[in-house]
C-alpha positions as CSV (number, residue, x, y, z in Angstrom):
1,M,117.0,124.0,119.0
2,N,115.7,124.2,122.6
3,R,112.2,125.6,122.3
4,H,112.1,126.1,126.0
5,L,114.4,129.1,125.8
6,A,111.6,131.2,124.3
7,P,108.6,131.7,126.7
8,W,105.2,131.8,125.3
9,P,104.3,135.4,126.4
10,V,107.2,136.6,124.1
11,L,106.1,134.3,121.3
12,G,102.6,135.6,121.6
13,L,104.1,139.0,121.2
14,L,105.5,137.9,117.9
15,L,102.3,136.2,116.8
16,A,103.4,132.9,118.2
17,L,104.3,131.5,114.9
18,P,107.8,131.3,113.5
19,A,106.6,132.4,110.0
20,C,104.8,135.4,111.7
21,N,108.0,136.8,113.2
22,Q,108.2,140.2,111.7
23,P,110.7,143.0,112.3
24,F,109.0,146.0,114.2
25,E,109.7,148.4,111.5
26,P,106.6,150.0,110.0
27,D,107.1,152.7,107.5
28,G,105.2,156.1,107.4
29,P,105.5,159.8,107.8
30,S,108.0,160.6,110.6
31,G,106.6,161.1,114.0
32,D,103.0,161.9,113.5
33,K,101.2,158.5,114.1
34,L,101.4,155.9,116.7
35,V,102.3,152.2,115.8
36,V,100.6,149.7,118.0
37,Y,101.5,146.1,118.1
38,G,99.6,143.9,120.5
39,I,98.2,140.3,120.5
40,L,95.4,139.4,123.0
41,N,96.4,136.0,124.3
42,S,93.4,133.9,125.6
43,S,95.8,131.2,126.9
44,I,97.6,133.3,129.6
45,D,96.9,136.1,132.1
46,T,99.6,138.5,131.0
47,Q,99.0,140.7,128.0
48,Y,101.8,142.7,126.1
49,V,101.8,145.9,123.8
50,R,104.6,147.4,121.9
51,L,104.5,151.0,120.8
52,S,106.4,153.1,118.5
53,T,105.9,156.2,116.0
54,T,106.1,155.9,112.2
55,Y,109.4,156.8,110.6
56,G,111.1,156.7,107.3
57,T,114.4,155.0,108.1
58,P,114.8,152.3,110.9
59,P,115.2,152.0,113.7
60,G,112.6,154.4,115.1
61,S,112.7,155.1,118.8
62,E,110.2,153.1,120.9
63,I,108.0,155.1,123.3
64,R,108.5,154.7,127.1
65,D,106.2,157.3,128.5
66,A,102.8,156.6,126.9
67,V,99.5,155.9,128.6
68,V,98.2,152.5,127.5
69,T,94.7,151.2,128.6
70,M,92.4,148.4,127.6
71,L,88.6,148.4,128.0
72,T,87.7,144.9,129.3
73,P,84.1,143.5,129.8
74,D,84.4,142.5,133.3
75,R,87.1,144.8,134.9
76,G,86.5,148.1,133.0
77,Y,89.6,149.8,132.0
78,V,93.0,148.0,132.7
79,A,96.2,150.0,132.7
80,F,99.4,148.7,131.2
81,R,102.8,149.6,132.6
82,D,106.1,150.3,131.0
83,T,108.6,147.4,131.4
84,T,111.4,145.4,129.9
85,I,111.6,141.7,129.0
86,L,114.2,139.5,127.5
87,H,113.6,138.0,124.0
88,I,115.6,135.5,121.9
89,N,115.9,137.1,118.3
90,A,116.1,135.1,115.1
91,Q,119.9,134.7,115.5
92,G,119.6,133.1,119.0
93,N,120.9,136.1,120.8
94,L,119.1,137.6,123.9
95,E,117.8,141.0,123.6
96,Q,115.7,143.5,125.5
97,L,112.4,144.6,124.3
98,N,110.7,147.6,125.8
99,V,107.0,146.7,126.2
100,Y,103.8,147.5,128.1
101,V,102.2,144.8,130.2
102,A,99.1,144.2,132.1
103,Y,99.1,141.5,134.8
104,P,97.0,139.8,135.9
105,C,94.9,140.3,132.9
106,P,93.0,137.1,131.8
107,V,90.7,137.5,129.0
108,S,87.1,136.2,128.4
109,P,86.6,134.2,125.1
110,G,84.2,135.8,122.7
111,S,84.3,139.1,124.4
112,A,85.4,142.4,122.8
113,Y,88.3,144.4,124.0
114,T,89.4,147.9,123.1
115,L,93.0,149.1,123.3
116,Q,93.8,152.7,123.8
117,A,97.3,154.3,123.7
118,S,98.5,157.9,123.8
119,T,101.7,159.7,124.2
120,S,102.2,162.7,126.5
121,L,102.7,166.3,125.5
122,N,106.4,167.0,124.9
123,R,106.9,170.6,126.2
124,Q,110.5,170.8,125.2
125,S,109.9,170.0,121.6
126,A,106.3,171.3,121.3
127,E,105.1,168.0,119.9
128,A,101.5,167.3,120.4
129,A,100.3,164.2,122.1
130,I,99.1,161.5,119.6
131,H,96.5,158.9,120.2
132,A,95.5,155.5,118.6
133,S,92.9,152.7,119.4
134,A,91.9,149.3,118.3
135,S,89.5,146.6,119.1
136,T,89.4,142.8,118.7
137,I,87.4,139.8,119.9
138,A,89.1,137.3,122.1
139,L,89.4,133.8,120.7
140,A,88.5,130.7,122.8
141,P,91.3,128.3,123.2
142,P,90.7,124.9,121.2
143,A,90.1,121.8,123.1
144,L,92.6,118.9,122.6
145,F,92.2,115.2,123.1
146,L,94.3,112.1,122.5
147,R,93.2,108.7,121.0
148,N,95.2,105.6,120.4
149,Q,98.0,106.8,122.7
150,S,100.9,104.2,122.8
151,P,102.2,102.8,126.1
152,P,105.3,104.6,127.5
153,G,108.5,103.0,126.3
154,R,107.2,101.9,122.8
155,E,108.9,104.7,121.0
156,G,108.9,103.1,117.6
157,L,105.0,103.0,117.4
158,K,102.8,105.5,115.7
159,P,102.0,108.9,117.3
160,P,98.6,109.2,119.0
161,V,95.8,110.7,117.0
162,L,95.0,114.3,118.2
163,L,91.4,115.2,118.4
164,T,90.8,119.1,118.0
165,S,87.6,121.0,118.9
166,F,87.6,124.6,118.0
167,Q,85.4,126.8,120.1
168,S,86.1,129.9,117.9
169,L,85.4,128.9,114.3
170,T,87.5,131.9,112.9
171,G,90.9,132.7,111.7
172,Y,93.7,130.2,111.1
173,C,95.7,127.8,113.0
174,E,98.9,125.8,113.0
175,I,99.3,122.2,114.7
176,H,102.8,121.2,115.4
177,L,104.2,117.9,116.9
178,Y,107.5,118.1,119.0
179,L,109.4,115.2,120.7
180,E,111.5,116.1,123.8
181,F,114.5,114.1,124.8
182,Y,117.6,114.2,126.9
183,A,120.9,113.8,125.0
184,L,124.4,113.4,126.3
185,V,126.5,116.5,125.2
186,D,130.1,116.9,126.3
187,G,129.6,114.7,129.3
188,G,126.4,116.2,130.4
189,W,122.7,115.6,129.7
190,E,120.8,118.4,128.0
191,L,117.1,118.8,127.3
192,H,116.4,119.1,123.4
193,S,113.3,118.7,121.2
194,T,112.8,117.9,117.6
195,E,109.7,118.7,115.4
196,V,107.9,116.0,113.4
197,A,107.6,117.0,109.8
198,R,104.0,116.8,108.0
199,D,105.6,115.3,104.9
200,A,108.9,115.1,102.9
201,F,109.9,114.9,99.3
202,V,113.1,114.7,97.2
203,D,114.0,117.7,95.3
204,G,115.8,117.8,92.0
205,T,119.2,117.6,93.5
206,G,118.4,114.3,95.4
207,N,118.1,116.0,98.8
208,E,115.3,115.2,101.1
209,V,113.2,118.4,101.9
210,L,111.0,118.3,105.0
211,V,107.6,119.9,105.0
212,Y,106.3,121.3,108.3
213,P,102.7,122.3,109.1
214,G,101.6,125.7,108.0
215,L,98.5,128.0,108.6
216,V,95.2,126.3,107.9
217,L,91.8,128.0,107.6
218,V,89.9,127.0,110.9
219,R,86.7,126.6,109.1
220,S,88.2,124.2,106.5
221,L,89.5,122.1,109.3
222,A,86.4,122.0,111.5
223,G,82.9,123.3,110.3
224,S,81.4,122.7,113.8
225,S,82.5,122.2,117.3
226,V,82.7,118.4,116.8
227,A,86.2,117.2,117.5
228,V,88.2,116.5,114.3
229,P,91.2,114.1,114.2
230,V,94.5,115.3,113.1
231,L,96.9,112.6,111.9
232,F,100.7,112.9,111.8
233,D,102.6,110.6,109.4
234,T,104.0,107.5,111.2
235,L,107.1,107.5,109.0
236,Q,107.9,111.1,109.7
237,Y,107.3,110.3,113.5
238,S,110.0,107.5,113.3
239,N,112.3,109.4,111.1
240,A,112.3,112.5,113.5
241,M,113.4,110.1,116.3
242,A,116.0,108.4,114.0
243,K,117.6,111.6,112.9
244,A,117.7,112.9,116.6
245,A,119.6,109.7,117.5
246,E,121.9,110.2,114.7
247,K,122.7,113.8,115.6
248,F,123.3,113.0,119.4
249,S,125.1,109.7,119.0
250,A,127.3,109.8,122.2
251,A,124.8,107.8,124.0
252,P,121.2,106.4,123.6
253,L,118.5,109.2,123.8
254,A,116.4,109.5,126.9
255,W,112.9,110.2,125.3
256,L,110.7,112.2,127.6
257,Q,107.5,113.4,126.0
258,G,105.7,114.5,122.9
259,E,103.8,117.7,122.6
260,F,101.0,118.7,120.3
261,V,101.0,122.5,120.1
262,V,97.9,124.1,118.6
263,T,98.1,127.9,117.9
264,Q,95.1,129.8,116.5
265,I,95.2,133.4,115.3
266,D,92.2,135.5,114.3
267,S,91.6,137.0,110.8
268,V,93.0,140.3,111.8
269,L,96.3,138.7,112.6
270,Y,96.3,136.6,109.5
271,S,95.6,139.5,107.3
272,Y,98.5,141.4,108.9
273,Y,100.7,138.4,108.4
274,Y,99.7,137.8,104.9
275,A,100.2,141.6,104.0
276,N,103.8,141.1,105.0
277,N,104.5,137.6,103.9
278,G,102.2,137.0,101.0
279,P,103.3,135.9,97.5
280,A,105.2,138.6,95.8
281,D,104.6,139.6,92.2
282,L,107.9,138.8,90.6
283,S,107.0,140.8,87.5
284,S,106.3,144.0,89.1
285,I,108.8,146.8,89.6
286,R,106.9,148.3,92.6
287,L,109.0,148.5,95.7
288,D,106.2,149.6,98.1
289,R,104.4,147.0,100.4
290,P,100.7,146.8,101.0
291,V,99.8,148.2,104.6
292,Y,97.2,146.4,106.6
293,T,95.9,147.8,109.9
294,N,93.1,147.8,112.3
295,V,94.5,150.6,114.4
296,A,92.3,153.8,114.2
297,N,94.4,157.0,113.8
298,G,97.7,154.8,113.6
299,F,99.4,151.8,112.3
300,G,100.2,148.1,113.4
301,V,97.8,145.5,114.5
302,F,95.8,144.4,117.5
303,G,94.3,140.9,117.4
304,S,93.8,137.7,119.2
305,C,95.4,134.3,119.6
306,A,95.1,131.1,121.5
307,R,97.6,128.4,122.2
308,V,97.0,125.0,123.7
309,V,99.6,122.2,124.4
310,R,98.6,118.6,124.9
311,Q,101.5,116.3,126.2
312,F,101.9,112.6,126.0
313,R,104.7,110.2,127.3
314,I,107.1,108.4,125.0
315,G,109.8,107.6,127.5
316,N,110.2,104.7,129.9
């Protein structure tokens, strides 16, 4: 899988976590409420919002003529404009997404932001304008440092220790380690990456099952702003390299760099994620799904996230 095909602004739009990639298909009474889906990203200066209306049967039409603004602490009201971006869906295919974008729009960590959206009056169908709003507090990106970094070219050694210091002690985070390399494929060199598993076990059928990092409560990982070491298993680090070499065996791999990726989401986004992905009650016959939203007079979610990448060399 080549992670570089999916730019972070789009991943941020989809909660920036693979497990949080939810279809934009909220249920509700047809046409009378706005659905707002936005994530304030402290790591970039571009902010995205998606809008739709509630509906009973998907897909519902997205709104292209709404007025979207955000009240900021330093620039007053910032207007979003309607645009289209390319996104790689779960099937690996390119698709167009209709979004509202504000650029440049950097955010101030720890500050409050209020998003407001409204549709225009439809004179042909006599539909009244509808409004919705939501507020969130911008997260501060965590600080990352490396310790015990191996010299370049020593790919068999253990990974460096990642020191994390969270400036916003709220919400949840995921910490991933990726290894990037060039592989010879059909006579040409291609850039690829592989993820280092957190752990592995053998299931009842004798197959190895890799366990990758999941969401962790930030306060349980760091009770203060003191940097906390995060260790990745040396065996899984070596296994990731060995399996990549086995998969692309036409020529020795050219190892490039490793990347620690730390993504933090606030409690609002986690609550929205858990409401859609939490454990199901298998003994229940209820077919409805709990609804979580922090949008006033509407549905959806408006939260905050931050993502930091720390790279280190592993090649010659």
